[in-house]
N, C-alpha and C positions, 0 to 999 in steps of 0.2 A: 699407427695402426688403429683401426676402427674396431670397437667392441660392440657387441650386440647382446642385450640381455633379453631373454625370452622366458616368460613364466606363464603358467596357467592360472595361478592363484597366489595372492599375497595374504598373509595372515600376521596378526600381531604375535608377540613372543609367547603368549599362552596358547596360541593356535586356535582361538575361538572367534576371531573377527578380523576386520581389515586394519591395517596399520594406521595410526593417527599421526598426521603430518602437520606440524605447526605452520600456519600461514597458507595452507593449501585449501582449495575449495573441496569440501568433503561431500556435499550434496547440493542439488539445485531443485527447488520446487516452484514451478510457475503456475499462475492462474490468470485467465483472461475473462473479464466481465464483458459480455457482448450484448446483453439486454439493456434496455433503458430503465431508468428509475427516476421518480420525482416525488417530492413531498413538500408540504408547506410548514413544517415544524420550525418553531423558534427555539426548541431545545434539541440538543444533539440526539440523533437517532441512528441506528444501524442502517447502512446502505445495503439492502438485500443482495445477497450473493457476492459481496465484495470482501471475502475473507480468504485467508490462506494459512495452512498449518504446516509445521515442521517439527521433527523430533531430533534435537541435538544429540550427538554421540558422546559429548563430554560437557561438564559444567564450565570448562574454560573456553568453549567455543563461542565465537561471535556469530551473529546473524546479520548479513548484509541484506537490507530491505531496499529494493528499488521499485518504484511505483510511478505509473503515469495515470493521471486522472483527467478525463475530458468531461466538460459539462458547462453549465450556465445557470443563470438565475432568471426568474421572471422580472420584467422591467420594473415592477413595483416592489421587488423584494430586496432592494439595496445591495446586499452582499451575501455570498455563499461562503461559509467557513467550514473547513474539514479538519478532522483530527484522526490520527492513527493510534490504535490501541493494541497493546499486547496483553492477552488474557484479561480483557476488560479494564486495563489500567492505561492511562495516558502515557505516551512516550513522545519525545521531541516536541515539547511545547516551549515557546519563548518564555523566559523567566525574568528578563531584564526590563525595567521600566514599566511594569505591569499597571500599577495604579488601578483604575477601573476598567482597563482594557481587557478584551477577550483574549484567552490563550488558545491557540490553534496550531496545527501543523502547517497548513497552507490554506489558500482560498482560491475561489474561481470568481472572476468578474468579467462578464461580457457586456459590451456597451449597447447591444441591440438584440432584439428577440430572435434574430436569425443567426446569431453568431455563437461560436463555441470558444471557451477558454481552456487552456491546458496547464496543469501543474505537474512538475516532475519532482520526485522526492527520493533522496538516498539517505539511509540511516544505517549506521553500524551499531547494532544493539547487543547488549550482553545479558541474556536472560538467566545465566547461571543455573541451568537445570538440564536434566536429561529426560524430562517429561515433555510431552507434546506442548508446543507453544502456538497459539493462534493469534494472527494479526488481522485486524479488520479496520475498515474505514467507517467513520460516522460523519454526518453533515447536518447543517441547519442554515436557515436564513437568519440574518442578524436583526433585521427590522423591516418595516413595511409589510406589504401583503403580496403574496405570490409564492410560487414554488422554487425550489432549487432542482436542477436536472443533472443527471449523470448519463453520459453517452448520447445526449441529444440537446438541441436548443429548445427554447420555449416554443417557437414556431416549429412544428414538426409535420408539415403537410406531406402526404404520401405522394410525392412526385420527384422528378429528377433534379429539382433545384435545391432540395434539402438533403442533408447528409446525417447519417448515424455514425457513431464512432465506437471504439472499444477502449476499455481501460484495463490496466493489469497490475499485478503484484508479482515480483520475482524474489524469492527467498533463497539465499545462499549461506550454507553453513561454512564458516571459515575456521580452520583448526587454530586453537589458541594456545 
């Protein structure tokens, strides 16, 4: 026998909100960065317009962060390093074997001024709050001279042989 459950509204036991289900996706907040960005900073700076916010419904919720970053660096800029922050605090930085090495979430390295590199990042974060949480990307060049670029290559001639890209952040609240 097949059963069908039809409802117009689900509420928690107190009747004032939606039920909280452990392990379920409770909300999804996407953002897409379609404009280009570049800077020559050798200190970490915010990548303009590359932020996304979510308000968890419980302190036990996890936030699954999925992000794709497209970009490059100027041929004289050596490397582009990126880090993800939650409310201006670093998250997902390597901690083993640091020594004098830079700590970052990921990097972009293209071997030619016409090429783009892509980084994909997935992080399961535990912000332990019901206040709004803002995630943002910062970037910098590690040495040399030149810019790092988001959503474009160093060479960006306005003709059909060059391409612009988009980058994104998707936040998912997972019931904890």
